[in-house]
N, CA, C and O of each residue as an XYZ file, in Angstrom:
384
protein
N       6.953    -19.037     -7.182
C       6.788    -17.615     -7.347
C       7.850    -16.884     -6.529
O       8.131    -17.257     -5.390
N       8.430    -15.859     -7.108
C       9.488    -15.111     -6.461
C       8.945    -14.352     -5.254
O       7.855    -13.781     -5.302
N       9.723    -14.356     -4.171
C       9.348    -13.636     -2.961
C      10.051    -12.281     -2.953
O      11.272    -12.211     -3.096
N       9.279    -11.204     -2.784
C       9.833     -9.856     -2.734
C       9.464     -9.237     -1.393
O       8.296     -9.224     -1.004
N      10.469     -8.725     -0.691
C      10.260     -8.053      0.583
C      10.709     -6.606      0.439
O      11.820     -6.341     -0.022
N       9.850     -5.671      0.829
C      10.184     -4.245      0.801
C      10.251     -3.734      2.235
O       9.342     -3.965      3.034
N      11.348     -3.032      2.551
C      11.511     -2.497      3.903
C      11.730     -0.991      3.852
O      12.407     -0.471      2.965
N      11.148     -0.315      4.814
C      11.299      1.124      5.010
C      10.729      1.942      3.862
O      11.246      3.015      3.549
N       9.668      1.445      3.229
C       9.022      2.150      2.122
C       7.940      3.082      2.663
O       7.234      2.731      3.608
N       7.807      4.271      2.066
C       6.688      5.140      2.440
C       5.386      4.576      1.865
O       5.403      3.623      1.086
N       4.273      5.169      2.254
C       2.971      4.692      1.767
C       2.842      4.832      0.257
O       2.247      3.975     -0.397
N       3.390      5.897     -0.296
C       3.348      6.085     -1.753
C       4.761      6.324     -2.268
O       5.593      6.942     -1.603
N       5.006      5.818     -3.470
C       6.290      6.057     -4.128
C       6.008      6.527     -5.549
O       4.946      6.233     -6.099
N       6.950      7.256     -6.150
C       6.734      7.744     -7.517
C       6.534      6.589     -8.510
O       7.075      5.496     -8.344
N       5.738      6.876     -9.542
C       5.440      5.866    -10.563
C       6.689      5.325    -11.235
O       6.777      4.128    -11.511
N       7.664      6.203    -11.504
C       8.861      5.724    -12.199
C       9.657      4.735    -11.345
O      10.275      3.817    -11.884
N       9.650      4.909    -10.028
C      10.338      3.965     -9.158
C       9.594      2.635     -9.119
O      10.217      1.574     -9.138
N       8.273      2.687     -9.065
C       7.478      1.451     -9.082
C       7.668      0.708    -10.406
O       7.744     -0.521    -10.429
N       7.744      1.454    -11.502
C       7.984      0.837    -12.817
C       9.344      0.151    -12.833
O       9.482     -0.951    -13.365
N      10.346      0.801    -12.251
C      11.677      0.203    -12.163
C      11.623     -1.113    -11.389
O      12.196     -2.111    -11.826
N      10.936     -1.123    -10.236
C      10.831     -2.345     -9.444
C      10.153     -3.460    -10.230
O      10.545     -4.623    -10.133
N       9.146     -3.108    -11.001
C       8.454     -4.109    -11.825
C       9.380     -4.671    -12.903
O       9.373     -5.874    -13.163
N      10.176     -3.801    -13.532
C      11.134     -4.260    -14.552
C      12.160     -5.218    -13.946
O      12.429     -6.286    -14.494
N      12.723     -4.819    -12.814
C      13.749     -5.645    -12.170
C      13.156     -6.981    -11.722
O      13.740     -8.034    -11.978
N      12.014     -6.946    -11.062
C      11.429     -8.203    -10.579
C      10.997     -9.100    -11.734
O      11.130    -10.320    -11.645
N      10.483     -8.519    -12.813
C      10.107     -9.318    -13.977
C      11.301     -9.989    -14.616
O      11.228    -11.153    -15.011
N      12.414     -9.252    -14.722
C      13.632     -9.822    -15.297
C      14.152    -10.953    -14.419
O      14.522    -12.012    -14.924
N      14.182    -10.733    -13.106
C      14.680    -11.757    -12.187
C      13.805    -12.996    -12.251
O      14.310    -14.117    -12.319
N      12.501    -12.797    -12.230
C      11.575    -13.934    -12.248
C      11.664    -14.716    -13.557
O      11.426    -15.924    -13.574
N      12.007    -14.036    -14.653
C      12.139    -14.753    -15.922
C      13.352    -15.676    -15.935
O      13.391    -16.644    -16.695
N      14.340    -15.380    -15.096
C      15.536    -16.219    -15.007
C      15.394    -17.256    -13.898
O      15.726    -18.425    -14.091
N      14.901    -16.830    -12.738
C      14.821    -17.710    -11.567
C      13.564    -17.369    -10.773
O      13.574    -16.472     -9.930
N      12.500    -18.083    -11.048
C      11.210    -17.767    -10.426
C      11.127    -18.133     -8.945
O      10.151    -17.784     -8.281
N      12.124    -18.824     -8.420
C      12.124    -19.200     -7.007
C      13.094    -18.382     -6.167
O      13.319    -18.699     -4.999
N      13.665    -17.342     -6.742
C      14.607    -16.502     -6.009
C      13.869    -15.595     -5.031
O      12.643    -15.494     -5.061
N      14.639    -14.938     -4.164
C      14.065    -13.969     -3.239
C      14.767    -12.633     -3.431
O      15.972    -12.582     -3.681
N      14.003    -11.554     -3.312
C      14.537    -10.213     -3.498
C      14.110     -9.352     -2.319
O      12.926     -9.263     -1.996
N      15.082     -8.726     -1.685
C      14.801     -7.800     -0.599
C      15.198     -6.407     -1.078
O      16.306     -6.212     -1.577
N      14.292     -5.437     -0.925
C      14.549     -4.061     -1.339
C      14.457     -3.176     -0.106
O      13.434     -3.155      0.577
N      15.528     -2.448      0.175
C      15.556     -1.510      1.294
C      15.604     -0.094      0.757
O      16.409      0.213     -0.122
N      14.750      0.768      1.277
C      14.811      2.181      0.910
C      15.677      2.875      1.947
O      15.344      2.917      3.132
N      16.781      3.411      1.487
C      17.665      4.177      2.340
C      17.456      5.656      2.035
O      16.628      6.001      1.192
N      18.179      6.510      2.694
C      17.971      7.956      2.542
C      18.053      8.429      1.091
O      17.175      9.153      0.622
N      19.093      8.023      0.390
C      19.301      8.533     -0.973
C      19.459      7.442     -2.025
O      19.927      7.710     -3.132
N      19.074      6.216     -1.688
C      19.230      5.120     -2.649
C      18.363      3.932     -2.228
O      17.792      3.899     -1.138
N      18.291      2.979     -3.123
C      17.657      1.699     -2.832
C      18.755      0.645     -2.808
O      19.663      0.657     -3.639
N      18.662     -0.254     -1.858
C      19.612     -1.347     -1.749
C      18.856     -2.655     -1.989
O      17.793     -2.880     -1.412
N      19.407     -3.502     -2.834
C      18.771     -4.754     -3.221
C      19.643     -5.927     -2.796
O      20.869     -5.878     -2.895
N      18.994     -6.973     -2.325
C      19.690     -8.225     -1.991
C      18.934     -9.338     -2.703
O      17.800     -9.663     -2.352
N      19.574     -9.904     -3.693
C      18.969    -10.941     -4.520
C      19.608    -12.285     -4.172
O      20.822    -12.461     -4.284
N      18.771    -13.220     -3.753
C      19.239    -14.565     -3.414
C      18.661    -15.557     -4.414
O      17.474    -15.878     -4.362
N      19.503    -16.044     -5.327
C      19.030    -17.045     -6.293
C      18.654    -18.343     -5.592
O      19.163    -18.652     -4.515
N      17.758    -19.096     -6.215
C      17.346    -20.371     -5.640
C      18.436    -21.433     -5.781
O      18.446    -22.420     -5.046
N      19.348    -21.227     -6.722
C      20.437    -22.180     -6.958
C      21.643    -21.395     -7.465
O      21.471    -20.448     -8.233
N      22.857    -21.760     -7.058
C      24.050    -21.022     -7.496
C      24.232    -20.950     -9.019
O      24.895    -20.043     -9.521
N      23.652    -21.893     -9.743
C      23.826    -21.881    -11.203
C      23.207    -20.636    -11.844
O      23.545    -20.297    -12.978
N      22.308    -19.952    -11.135
C      21.661    -18.771    -11.691
C      22.433    -17.474    -11.440
O      22.100    -16.448    -12.033
N      23.446    -17.491    -10.585
C      24.169    -16.267    -10.226
C      24.678    -15.500    -11.435
O      24.377    -14.317    -11.595
N      25.438    -16.160    -12.278
C      26.052    -15.463    -13.410
C      25.012    -14.970    -14.415
O      25.150    -13.871    -14.952
N      23.988    -15.757    -14.674
C      22.946    -15.343    -15.611
C      22.164    -14.153    -15.050
O      21.864    -13.212    -15.785
N      21.833    -14.186    -13.761
C      21.132    -13.059    -13.150
C      21.988    -11.793    -13.192
O      21.487    -10.712    -13.500
N      23.257    -11.928    -12.886
C      24.159    -10.779    -12.927
C      24.228    -10.196    -14.338
O      24.165     -8.980    -14.517
N      24.357    -11.060    -15.327
C      24.418    -10.620    -16.724
C      23.134     -9.880    -17.119
O      23.199     -8.828    -17.755
N      21.984    -10.417    -16.750
C      20.709     -9.792    -17.106
C      20.479     -8.489    -16.339
O      19.904     -7.546    -16.883
N      20.919     -8.428    -15.089
C      20.816     -7.175    -14.330
C      21.625     -6.065    -14.995
O      21.148     -4.941    -15.152
N      22.843     -6.393    -15.379
C      23.684     -5.398    -16.047
C      23.081     -4.977    -17.384
O      23.099     -3.796    -17.730
N      22.555     -5.925    -18.124
C      21.933     -5.622    -19.409
C      20.740     -4.673    -19.232
O      20.600     -3.705    -19.980
N      19.890     -4.948    -18.249
C      18.721     -4.112    -17.987
C      19.133     -2.690    -17.602
O      18.577     -1.719    -18.116
N      20.088     -2.573    -16.713
C      20.519     -1.242    -16.278
C      21.216     -0.475    -17.400
O      21.037      0.737    -17.519
N      21.991     -1.151    -18.209
C      22.625     -0.496    -19.349
C      21.597     -0.043    -20.381
O      21.749      1.022    -20.979
N      20.566     -0.832    -20.589
C      19.518     -0.485    -21.535
C      18.859      0.838    -21.181
O      18.542      1.629    -22.070
N      18.648      1.088    -19.897
C      17.990      2.319    -19.439
C      18.975      3.350    -18.897
O      18.555      4.349    -18.313
N      20.258      3.131    -19.076
C      21.312      4.044    -18.607
C      21.179      4.364    -17.118
O      21.275      5.520    -16.706
N      20.957      3.329    -16.331
C      20.838      3.479    -14.883
C      22.147      3.019    -14.254
O      22.598      1.895    -14.476
N      22.751      3.909    -13.465
C      23.995      3.551    -12.783
C      23.678      2.606    -11.633
O      22.813      2.893    -10.806
N      24.369      1.496    -11.583
C      24.150      0.496    -10.542
C      25.494      0.148     -9.911
O      26.489     -0.048    -10.609
N      25.508      0.074     -8.578
C      26.696     -0.354     -7.836
C      26.455     -1.786     -7.376
O      25.528     -2.061     -6.613
N      27.302     -2.690     -7.853
C      27.142     -4.107     -7.529
C      28.259     -4.540     -6.590
O      29.423     -4.200     -6.800
N      27.899     -5.294     -5.555
C      28.856     -5.801     -4.590
C      29.848     -6.738     -5.277
O      29.509     -7.416     -6.247
N      31.062     -6.767     -4.768
C      32.093     -7.607     -5.370
C      32.205     -8.974     -4.696
O      33.096     -9.748     -5.048
N      31.343     -9.294     -3.748
C      31.470    -10.555     -3.015
C      30.417    -11.582     -3.434
O      29.953    -12.367     -2.608
N      30.047    -11.578     -4.692
C      28.992    -12.470     -5.165
C      29.395    -13.939     -5.033
O      28.583    -14.763     -4.612
N      30.617    -14.273     -5.382
C      31.035    -15.682     -5.367
C      31.085    -16.265     -3.962
O      30.781    -17.443     -3.778
N      31.458    -15.474     -2.975
C      31.582    -16.014     -1.623
C      30.250    -16.088     -0.888
O      30.027    -17.019     -0.115
N      29.368    -15.131     -1.113
C      28.117    -15.105     -0.355
C      26.974    -15.834     -1.051
O      26.046    -16.293     -0.385
N      27.020    -15.949     -2.361
C      25.931    -16.585     -3.098
C      24.782    -15.642     -3.393
O      23.839    -16.022     -4.087
N      24.839    -14.416     -2.881
C      23.788    -13.439     -3.150
C      24.355    -12.303     -3.987
O      25.566    -12.083     -4.025
N      23.469    -11.593     -4.650
C      23.856    -10.435     -5.459
C      23.309     -9.206     -4.749
O      22.097     -9.047     -4.601
N      24.207     -8.349     -4.317
C      23.822     -7.111     -3.658
C      24.127     -5.959     -4.598
O      25.231     -5.850     -5.131
N      23.129     -5.097     -4.795
C      23.367     -3.927     -5.638
C      22.549     -2.761     -5.138
O      21.572     -2.928     -4.408
N      22.970     -1.560     -5.551
C      22.309     -0.331     -5.122
C      22.142      0.605     -6.305
O      22.957      0.629     -7.228
N      21.067      1.374     -6.253
C      20.877      2.464     -7.208
C      20.511      3.704     -6.417
O      19.834      3.621     -5.392
N      20.960      4.850     -6.895
C      20.599      6.119     -6.265
C      19.366      6.683     -6.931
O      18.952      6.204     -7.986
N      18.774      7.702     -6.322
C      17.633      8.357     -6.918
C      17.619      9.818     -6.522
O      18.291     10.228     -5.575
N      16.854     10.590     -7.249
C      16.731     12.013     -7.002
C      15.364     12.283     -6.396
O      14.349     11.838     -6.932
N      15.325     13.004     -5.289
C      14.031     13.316     -4.672
C      13.472     14.591     -5.218
O      12.388     15.012     -4.815
């Protein structure tokens, strides 16, 4: 089962943000159910750190993340150091 860690979250968050987290975690778990996902709430965005259970999942996870965000027209900033670190770091902004 995928491990998800949330840091710096308020007691309640908007439904649309929770729905987004469910979509992202469901997509990740469908590709790699043993991966870990850390979500940090920053002032004006969410930062995600996705660690696949095996390097063979990196490219497939990246492809599916981009597909999901494009489907919902969500702008995502993805780190360019995926090959060296083995993790996928990405961020999305939000409107308060």
